[in-house]
Each structure stands twice: as structure tokens, then as C-alpha cells.
Phi, psi and omega in degrees: 000326184288317179303314178303318183288328177298328187282356178287335176309125181293164180307159188312306177309319186279327179288329173301319182295311186289322177294318174296323177296320183299316185283329176288323189237349188236323189296324182290356174295320183227337170070032180270351181245150177251113190302304183300317180289329177290325182294325171306311184290325178297316178297319177295319178304314176296329182284343179245020187303323189273356186272164180286128188268126172278184184297326185288325174292326179288333174297317187284331171303309181304313179298315180302315177298316172308314181296317181295315182298314182289320180298317183296348177281341187233039178277148171289163179301318183303307184295321179294324175293322178302311183289323177298318176295318185279324186262348171075028174206164183288154173304322174302309178292326173301312182298320178297312182296327176292319177299310181299323180296315181294327179296322185289322179287318179308314181300332182278333186282152183273127181292346182264022181288343177071023180254132178293331176305320175303315173292327182293318182291325176295324179296317180290335171298316181298311181294326178294314175304318178298321173301333176267008179065020175266078190287334179286317178296320182292324169307312176295322177290328177294326175295320176299320178293319177300318179293322180297314180287330173296319180306329178251016172070023179294323183295341178242013188055029186297132181064012180295334179293337184270354183261160177293156182303322183291313182296325179292323182291322179295320174300313181297328178294317184295313179303314180302311177299317184296315182295313184299312180296310181300324179291317182288326177289320173302321175292314188284330184245020175051047176253142171293140183300145181263338183265118177231085181229130175273354181272120174274116182284133181304151179283152185294165181260113182293340187291344181303326180230034178305124188287345182200160181291349176285112183290350176284347175269107187289146171294154181297344183274345181309310182304321181289324176294317175300312179302318184291327177296316177298315180293324181294315181293323185255348191289338188259005181280208182155336176289144178240020176294160187299325182295312184290324178297311184295321179292314178293318174300326173295320177296315182295322177295317180293314182302319175290323178290343185253011178292147177315159187300322182289340179256001186306149173294313177258125178050058184288160173285119185242005185296341182261000188301323176298318188273338181234082190297342175292336182295309178299324180296312178298321180302312181295321178300312184297316178298321175297314177309309182299314179289321183289330176290329176288323175298321175304311180301311184289324180295318181297322176298318187284321180298316181287344179273356176090023180286331175255082182281168180296328182233152183293338181273348194280336187281135178274191180288150186273139175281157179301328180291324178290329178289323171301315177296319174303314181299315178296317187293319177300313183297315176295317185298315175300321178292322181292322183292326179295314176301317181298325182290319180293322173304308182301311179298330172291321193267334191279132010258347189295324179255027183299332183278354176298129187317304190293343182298315179264328188287319186293312177294328175297313179291324175295308183301318180299319178294316179295322183294318179301315177304316178294321182291331176272357185251063185296327176279359180054037184241357189252315186281117178279171178048046192297321175293324175296317177299319179294314177302320179296318178296324173297321176300315178293328178290324178299315180297310182292335179287323174294321180281339180300127182094342183267317187221150175300321184290323177297319179301311181294312181296322181297320185293318181288314184290327177289327172297314180290324171308316183287347182254003182281142174282072187263149170281173179300316180298320181291322178296316184291323176299314178298317179300309177303310183291316177307323184278326192241336186076009181240170177229158171282139184297319185274011183256348181267134177223163182247168180088174181283127180276120181280160174274128179239172179283336178278352185226057193283136183283159167291168177302140183280154172287123187278344180283101185295335188271351179047062177272102184280125184266173181300314177303321184285330180281326188279045173304137176061023171075015182285129175278070187288330184294346179284350180272146179269119181272341172058234188299341178298334179306314186288329182283321183267357178073030179271000000 
């Protein structure tokens, strides 16, 4: 089986295309591989391809297949068509076949080999599942990576003093990406952290692949270092008391305001965007991370305060503190939705499978829908028309992604169900429909403040089930098997 799996690697010209696409369009998502050093090993691997392969060569074969599998998830339409025509299979099926072959080889490899390549290929197995919206399996694969790097002491920087500077750097890059991703997945999907290490591994050195002598142009690893700094600050918490939330919110705001010029939230430096496409991608990624982290903090406060009761009659009067949190939540969510729309426009269609493209607008819209559903008197949620417009934008994004990604199919199914159950006025319903269809808004249709209900603006009939118990049938619109996906923290927000 292992020999058969190793032969799944496509002919050299097509492997070259996939490898090149990976480093041009995928590697900067996490930055765990160094292109120049990998290409040396890759060329050497091809020169010995017909020889009997030892375990070291098989590890590299497995890594190459992982790269091909991930790369095939993020092909341009032109490249995808070329490969599908020449190789006689869809890009989706090619990606799956490379992944399955790598799984076969990986099962044969020894976890105790002490090789970083083994851990790198496991990491790419986790990213592949994430691209396929299989978050449960991705989480399990991530656990395998944690165990693999612990086996070779990466988590304590163990024996790094005896390593070459390059080898030490690559270990730290993998740990940086692994720690950051693990912390954010644990937070978003209500999982206990898998990493429990009191030793702080030094951050990677961006100078290894600085693209230019100009220091203002960041290495592709800088964004991951910045994310890691945020994750380290917030990752060991867990308390949702007001003091800790305010402190953490202040830290996130300071973190966002101190981003380097090319990543700034306001008036970023964009002159290098055309030559270095990872810069605009990572800029929006960092903005999404900042806003979504703030939302996690604010949402945990609101959930613990009883704002989302099991029934609509169970909630008591809102305190001034709760109203302040609601206002903050709406403000941050609207900012996050604006960034999500920009991210979608930048990434569609080539990067559609990147997790944040579908998840961030979906998570924001789900939260905003929940706020509206619990505001039966229409007196609590501020900037209501902007909120409705933001929900329409999320529907527009999920509608465009529908049929392109599994995440798009799933988010469309849920958001369209929630949309139909909102207590909307005629004007609000028209706005949602218009935004859902065009992604745009009428200039004269946005207003701020809490929208009153009037006789001229009569709401549609409300959804009578105060507990909003969404059933399998209602979720499985269009036959989408949404319930196979792990919703994690959304359970707490939607009372499922």
C-alpha cells in the first residue's frame, strides 16, 4: 500500500505546478515551510525518485503529497482547468487522492523518528481537513501534531542550542503556527487546550526570508508572529468576569492599533500589495483575528450575564453594563463584517476554502441574528438597519460560496433559515433581499439608533418558538448535512 501510495505523486511538470502554487498562494497562511530549502530537497528527491526509498525519503514523499493536496484546494480557475484537463480528474478529487495517499504513508511512518518533516506533514493534514470544513477531524489531526512536536522537544525549545540556526528557526515557526491555531480553535469551538507548556518558545525570526532590504516590507512570517503574541496574551485565560474582559479588550485594541504600517487598520501602507500578494491577505486576516477575538470576549460576557435565556420571558431587565456590552458587541461585529466582506472580495474564488472567508461572516451574522431574535420589543439593539444590512452581506457571501465549498453550503443553509425567522419590518426585509442579491446597500436606507415599530412599518409575524429549537429538518435545507459540522461556541449563542 505504501509503494502504491507513493506513486500517486503526479508527473513532474504537474507536481511543479502544484508546489509552485502552494508557495505562491498557500504557504503564507501558516508559514511553516521555507521555500528555498524545501526546493533543494525537492529537486534532490526527484533525482533519486527511482531508487529504493528509506523512511527519510518516504517522509519527504508524504510531505510532497500533503503540499499537493493543500495546493489543489487553492488553485486559480485557469490552473485548475489545466490540471483537470491533463490529469483527467477534478481538482477536488485530485486533492482528495493526494491526501488519502499521504494518509497511507503517514500511518507507516514512525512517530518517534525525531524528524521535523513528519510533524510538518501532519500539520498540513490538519490544514487540509480545515479547508474541507471537517473541523472535528482537523482538531484531531492538530492533536497529532502537538504530540509529534512534543516527541522532539519543540514545545520546550529542547536541544535547540545544539541545532543549526536554520533548523532551530523552522522548529520555532512550526510551534508558532501550531500554538496560535490551537488556541484560536479551542476558543472558537469550545475545546480544552491541548498545549500545556510553561516554557515560552522564542518567536520565529522574520529575517530568514525578508523579501527585500526594505525593512517596511514584512516577511510572510510576521503576521503569524503577531497573531501568536495575541494568542499568548489571551490563551491562558478563561475567566469572563468584567475586569478580565475589560483588560483583555484593552489589550486587543492596543494590539490592533500598534500593527506595522502595512497591516494598519486605518490607512495602511498598500504600495507593495501588488508585488507581495500575501500582504493584503494577511492584513485582512489580522483585522479579522482582532475583531473576532473582541467578539469572543464580549460574547462570553453577554452569555454569562443571562442575555440569551432559554425562553424569551426568562430574561430580566437589562443593566446599564449589559447595554454597554450590547453596544460594543454590535459595533465590533459591524466592523468585523466589513472586513469579512473585503476578505471575501480578495479571496474569491481561488482562496474560497480558507477558513475565515466563510466562517467570519457566518459567525458574525449568526450573532447578529441571535441579538435580533432576542430583541422582541425592538428597543435594545442599536444601529438596527446596519445590523440588518450586515446580515444581508453574510447571506450574499454564503450564497456566492454555495456550491464552491462545503462551508459555503453549510453556512447558507443555516443563515437562510435564521433569516426567515427574524422579526423584520417590510423595509428591513427588502434590505436583506437587496443586499443578499447584490452585496450592496442603498445609500438612503441606512439609519442609526434603535428602530421603532410604526404602523407604516409593520413587522412580519414573529417566530413563536421562543427557544429557537432548530431541528435537523429545518437545518438540512437543500439536503446539506450541516449537523455533521461542529458548531462549537455557537451552541451557547443560539441556545441549541
